[in-house]
C-alpha positions in Angstrom: 26.8 -35.9 36.9 23.8 -33.6 36.8 25.9 -30.8 35.5 27.3 -33.1 32.8 23.8 -34.2 31.8 22.5 -30.6 31.7 25.6 -29.5 29.8 25.0 -32.2 27.2 21.4 -31.3 26.8 22.3 -27.7 26.4 24.9 -28.5 23.8 22.4 -30.7 21.9 19.8 -27.9 21.9 22.4 -25.4 20.7 23.4 -27.8 17.9 19.8 -28.4 17.0 19.1 -24.7 16.9 22.2 -24.0 14.8 21.2 -26.7 12.4 17.7 -25.2 11.9 18.9 -21.6 11.7 18.7 -20.3 8.1 19.9 -17.0 6.6 17.0 -15.5 4.6 17.6 -12.9 2.0 14.9 -10.3 2.2 14.2 -8.0 -0.8 12.2 -4.8 -0.3 12.0 -1.1 -1.4 11.3 0.6 2.0 13.6 3.3 3.3 11.7 6.0 5.2 12.0 6.1 9.0 8.6 4.5 9.8 9.1 1.8 7.1 12.5 0.8 8.5 11.1 0.7 12.1 8.3 -1.6 10.9 10.8 -3.8 9.1 12.7 -4.2 12.3 9.6 -5.6 14.0 9.6 -8.4 11.4 13.3 -8.8 11.6 13.2 -9.2 15.4 10.4 -11.8 15.1 12.4 -13.8 12.5 15.6 -13.7 14.6 13.6 -14.9 17.6 12.9 -18.0 15.6 16.7 -18.5 15.2 17.1 -17.3 11.7 19.1 -14.4 10.3 17.9 -11.6 8.0 20.0 -10.3 5.1 18.7 -7.2 3.3 18.6 -6.4 -0.4 17.1 -2.9 -0.2 16.5 -0.8 -3.3 14.4 2.2 -2.1 11.5 3.0 -4.4 12.6 6.6 -4.9 16.0 5.7 -6.4 14.7 5.2 -10.0 16.6 1.9 -10.1 15.3 -0.6 -12.7 16.6 -3.6 -10.7 13.5 -5.7 -9.8 12.8 -9.1 -8.4 12.8 -10.9 -11.8 16.2 -9.3 -12.6 17.5 -10.9 -9.4 15.8 -14.3 -10.2 16.9 -14.6 -13.8 20.4 -13.3 -12.8 20.8 -16.3 -10.5 20.6 -14.4 -7.1 17.0 -14.7 -6.1 15.9 -13.5 -2.6 14.0 -15.9 -0.3 11.4 -13.3 0.6 10.3 -10.3 -1.4 7.9 -7.4 -1.0 5.8 -7.8 -4.1 2.1 -7.3 -5.0 2.0 -7.7 -8.8 0.2 -10.9 -9.8 2.2 -11.0 -13.0 5.4 -11.5 -11.0 3.9 -14.6 -9.3 2.8 -15.9 -12.6 6.3 -15.4 -14.0 7.8 -17.3 -11.0 5.3 -20.1 -11.6 6.6 -20.4 -15.1 10.1 -20.8 -13.7 9.0 -23.4 -11.2 9.8 -21.0 -8.3 6.3 -20.1 -7.1 5.4 -21.0 -3.5 1.6 -21.2 -3.0 0.5 -20.5 0.6 -3.1 -21.6 0.5 -2.4 -24.7 2.6 -0.4 -22.8 5.1 -3.0 -20.1 5.7 -5.9 -22.7 5.7 -4.2 -24.9 8.3 -3.4 -21.9 10.5 -7.1 -20.7 10.3 -5.9 -17.2 9.3 -7.9 -16.4 6.2 -11.2 -15.8 8.0 -9.4 -13.0 10.0 -8.8 -10.9 6.9 -11.1 -8.4 5.3 -12.4 -9.4 1.8 -10.2 -6.9 0.0 -7.1 -8.5 1.7 -8.0 -12.0 0.6 -8.7 -10.7 -2.9 -5.3 -9.0 -3.0 -3.3 -12.0 -2.0 -5.0 -14.4 -4.4 -3.5 -15.1 -7.8 -5.3 -17.5 -10.1 -7.1 -19.2 -7.2 -4.1 -19.7 -5.0 -3.0 -17.6 -1.9 0.4 -16.4 -3.1 1.2 -13.5 -0.8 1.6 -12.8 2.9 -0.4 -9.7 3.8 1.5 -7.4 6.1 -0.3 -4.1 6.3 -3.4 -2.3 5.1 -3.4 1.2 3.8 -6.4 2.9 2.1 -5.3 4.9 -1.0 -6.8 8.3 -1.1 -7.3 9.1 2.5 -7.3 12.7 3.5 -5.1 13.5 6.4 -5.6 17.0 7.8 -4.0 19.3 10.4 -6.6 19.9 13.1 -5.0 23.1 14.3 -5.1 24.5 10.7 -8.7 23.4 10.2 -9.7 25.2 13.4 -7.8 28.4 12.4 -9.4 28.4 9.0 -12.8 27.7 10.4 -13.4 24.5 8.4 -14.4 21.0 9.4 -13.1 18.3 6.9 -15.1 15.6 8.7 -18.3 17.4 7.7 -17.6 17.4 4.0 -20.0 15.0 2.3 -18.8 15.5 -1.3 -15.8 16.8 -3.3 -17.8 19.9 -4.1 -18.2 20.6 -0.4 -14.5 20.2 0.0 -13.5 22.5 -2.8 -16.1 25.1 -1.7 -14.1 25.6 1.5 -10.7 26.2 -0.3 -11.0 29.9 -0.6 -11.7 30.2 3.1 -8.6 28.2 3.8 -6.5 30.4 1.5 -7.9 33.6 3.1 -6.7 32.2 6.5 -3.2 31.9 5.0 -2.9 28.2 4.3 -2.5 26.0 1.3 -5.8 24.0 1.1 -4.4 20.8 -0.4 -0.7 19.7 -0.5 0.0 17.6 -3.6 3.2 15.8 -4.6 3.4 16.1 -8.4 5.3 12.9 -9.3 3.9 10.3 -11.8 3.3 7.6 -9.2 1.6 10.0 -6.8 -0.7 11.3 -9.6 -1.4 7.6 -10.6 -2.4 6.8 -7.0 -4.7 9.8 -6.9 -6.3 8.7 -10.1 -7.2 5.2 -9.0 -8.4 6.6 -5.6 -10.6 9.1 -7.5 -11.8 6.3 -9.9 -13.1 4.4 -6.9 -14.4 7.5 -5.1 -16.3 9.0 -8.1 -17.1 6.0 -10.2 -17.7 3.3 -7.6 -16.7 -0.4 -7.6 -18.2 -1.4 -10.9 -16.4 1.3 -12.9 -13.2 0.9 -10.9 -13.1 -2.9 -11.5 -13.8 -2.4 -15.2 -10.7 -0.2 -15.5 -8.4 -1.9 -12.9 -9.7 -5.5 -12.7 -8.0 -8.6 -14.1 -9.9 -8.2 -17.4 -10.4 -4.5 -18.1 -13.6 -3.6 -20.0 -12.9 -1.2 -23.0 -16.5 0.0 -23.0 -15.9 2.1 -19.9 -12.9 4.0 -21.3 -15.1 6.6 -22.9 -17.9 6.7 -20.4 -19.5 9.4 -18.2 -17.6 8.0 -15.3 -14.3 8.2 -17.1 -15.0 11.8 -18.1 -16.0 12.7 -14.5 -12.7 11.1 -13.3 -10.6 13.1 -15.7 -12.4 16.4 -15.0 -12.0 15.8 -11.3 -8.3 15.1 -11.8 -7.9 18.4 -13.7 -9.6 20.2 -10.8 -7.0 18.7 -8.4 -4.2 19.7 -10.7 -5.4 23.3 -10.8 -5.3 23.3 -7.0 -1.7 22.2 -6.8 0.7 24.7 -5.3 3.7 26.0 -7.2 6.2 23.8 -5.5 4.3 20.5 -6.1 6.2 19.4 -9.2 8.3 16.3 -8.5 7.9 16.8 -4.7 8.2 13.6 -2.6 5.2 12.3 -0.8 6.7 12.5 2.6 8.0 16.1 2.0 4.4 16.9 1.0 3.1 15.3 4.2 5.5 17.4 6.2 3.8 20.5 4.8 0.6 19.4 6.5 2.4 18.4 9.7 4.1 21.8 10.0 0.9 23.7 9.3 1.8 25.1 5.9 -1.2 23.2 4.3 -4.5 21.9 5.6 -4.4 18.4 4.2 -3.0 15.8 1.8 -4.9 13.1 -0.1 -2.6 10.1 -0.5 -2.1 6.6 0.9 -2.5 6.5 4.6 1.1 5.4 5.1 1.2 9.2 5.7 0.3 8.4 9.3 3.8 7.0 9.9 5.2 10.5 9.2 2.8 12.1 11.7 3.7 9.5 14.3 7.4 10.0 13.7 6.8 13.7 14.3 5.3 13.0 17.7 1.7 13.8 16.6 -1.4 11.9 17.8 -4.3 10.9 15.6 -7.6 12.4 16.7 -5.7 15.2 18.6 -3.2 16.7 16.2 -4.5 15.3 13.0 -7.6 13.7 11.5 -8.2 11.3 8.7 -11.2 10.8 6.4 -11.9 9.0 3.2 -12.3 11.2 0.1 -15.5 13.1 0.7 -18.5 11.4 -0.8 -16.4 8.3 -1.8 -18.4 5.5 -3.4 -15.5 3.1 -2.7 -12.0 3.1 -1.4 -9.0 1.2 -2.9 -7.1 -0.8 -0.4 -3.3 -1.3 -0.6 -2.2 -4.5 1.0 1.6 -4.5 1.5 2.4 -8.2 0.9 5.4 -10.5 0.8 6.0 -13.5 -1.3 8.4 -16.4 -0.7 10.5 -18.3 -3.2 9.5 -21.9 -4.1 11.7 -24.8 -5.2 13.9 -24.5 -2.2 15.3 -27.1 0.2 13.1 -28.3 3.1 15.2 -26.3 5.6 14.9 -23.1 3.6 11.2 -23.6 2.9 10.6 -24.1 6.6 12.4 -20.9 7.4 10.4 -19.1 4.8 7.2 -20.3 6.4 8.6 -19.2 9.8 8.8 -15.7 8.2 5.1 -16.1 7.1 4.1 -17.1 10.6 5.9 -14.0 12.1 4.2 -11.6 9.7 0.7 -13.2 10.3 1.1 -13.2 14.1 -1.6 -10.9 15.6 0.8 -9.1 18.0 3.4 -8.6 15.3 0.6 -7.2 13.1 -0.2 -4.7 15.8 3.4 -3.7 16.5 4.2 -3.4 12.8 1.2 -1.2 12.1 2.0 1.0 15.0 5.6 1.5 13.6 4.6 2.0 10.0 1.4 4.0 10.3 -0.7 1.2 8.8 -3.6 -0.8 9.9 -3.2 -4.5 10.8 -4.5 -7.0 8.1 -5.9 -9.2 10.8 -9.2 -8.1 12.3 -8.3 -9.9 15.5 -5.0 -8.0 16.1 -4.8 -6.4 19.6 -7.0 -3.4 19.5 -5.3 -1.4 22.3 -2.6 -0.3 19.8 -5.1 1.0 17.3 -5.2 4.8 17.0 -8.1 6.9 15.8 -7.2 6.6 12.1 -6.8 2.8 12.2 -10.2 2.6 13.9 -11.6 4.7 11.1 -10.0 2.5 8.5 -11.4 -0.7 10.0 -14.8 1.0 10.2 -14.7 1.8 6.5 -13.6 -1.8 5.7 -16.6 -3.3 7.6 -18.5 -2.8 4.3 -17.2 -5.4 1.8 -19.0 -3.5 -1.0 -17.2 -0.3 -0.3 -13.7 -1.6 -0.9 -11.6 -2.5 -4.0 -8.1 -3.8 -4.3 -5.1 -1.6 -5.3 -4.4 -2.0 -9.0 -0.9 -3.4 -8.3 -2.6 -6.5 -6.8 -4.9 -7.2 -9.8 -4.0 -5.5 -13.1 -1.6 -6.2 -15.9 1.5 -4.1 -15.1 1.9 -2.7 -18.7 -1.8 -1.6 -18.7 -1.4 0.1 -15.3 1.8 1.8 -16.4 0.1 3.1 -19.6 -2.6 4.7 -17.5 0.0 6.4 -15.4 1.7 7.7 -18.5 -1.5 9.2 -19.9 -2.8 10.7 -16.6 0.6 12.2 -15.8 0.8 13.8 -19.2 -2.8 15.1 -18.7 -1.7 16.5 -15.3 1.5 18.1 -16.7 -0.2 19.7 -19.7 -3.2 21.8 -18.9 -4.0 22.1 -22.6 -4.5 18.4 -23.0 -8.3 17.7 -23.2 -10.4 15.0 -21.7 -11.0 13.7 -25.2 -7.2 13.6 -25.9 -6.6 11.6 -22.7 -9.4 9.1 -23.5 -8.2 8.6 -27.0 -4.7 7.8 -25.7 -6.1 5.4 -23.1 -8.1 3.6 -25.8 -5.1 3.4 -28.1 -3.0 1.9 -25.3 -5.7 -0.7 -24.5 -5.7 -1.9 -28.1 -1.9 -2.1 -28.1 -1.6 -3.9 -24.8 -4.8 -5.8 -24.2 -6.8 -5.7 -27.4 
């Protein structure tokens, strides 16, 4: 009789579990080894809740123009999507498919565990719309400590860009490339907004990349400093930089061909995958003399207008992502820093510790433009600065005139 009762209970539990299990379609653009390893952390967590994970993966380096809204308007929307642009969430709201998460995060008591830049990044028109997954500072400098020692330089001692550039000849004389740069449009674009924060500070940065850009700063001393600094970086690029992928560029530093790379600190995942240790094999610093740092917050959204069962499964996904231990495990795999300040600290390496130290100052951080700015405006800046980068004869005045013209066309 006992076996019969236990068998009945087990069967009932299995039926209950099967009834609540949901297949979630997950849309993302990650493809590198560390990115996939980090995704598997989330996948394992979701499957532990009884759900299944179906990928729609369109890697960001394919050049494909299939985006989330193509899938939505085409009638095949994913349930969960990796997306930071506020415009997309507004578009979804217009279709009745937005899913605000303010109530979920408030009830779970999670918001107070995030740095201010994270909360800013996941908020759209007063509502929490995104699930923050990982923090990266844009424009961190990762350097090979063995190369630095061989060249007789100490990047951690640089207190300005001038101090950094002053050491470049010494690095060349030792037989190394001072600065590895990947010359693709998006990499140049990321360097530009990192330099905008570093050289111009939060006020200038937000005037260019905020929700309501201020045209008065487009021809300012800060903008001219930014463009002149960008030209200096372009002149330091090695001959092979044109169209080189970011992770190939990172490998130049890992293998000791170059001293350092300035890029998003997702670079750390490549170092970790190569078996290197932060603080021993490589170091990481913010751009020397930086007045502020832009913070990329990798974030997921979930689809609204779904059945109660699917909505519950989507919230299960949100709970998995927000879990402190998952945050730590994800960060360890991807080379990021947890978004939760209370994530287990024993998994934090020297670079994540440095990132969290930098983010202790709320006035020293600004959100990545993808989280705040009109996409057309952001793309127009990328077009201009990449043309400026690619054509050394293009003057600062030429670039400013084009940016101003674009502002009038897009936002004026």
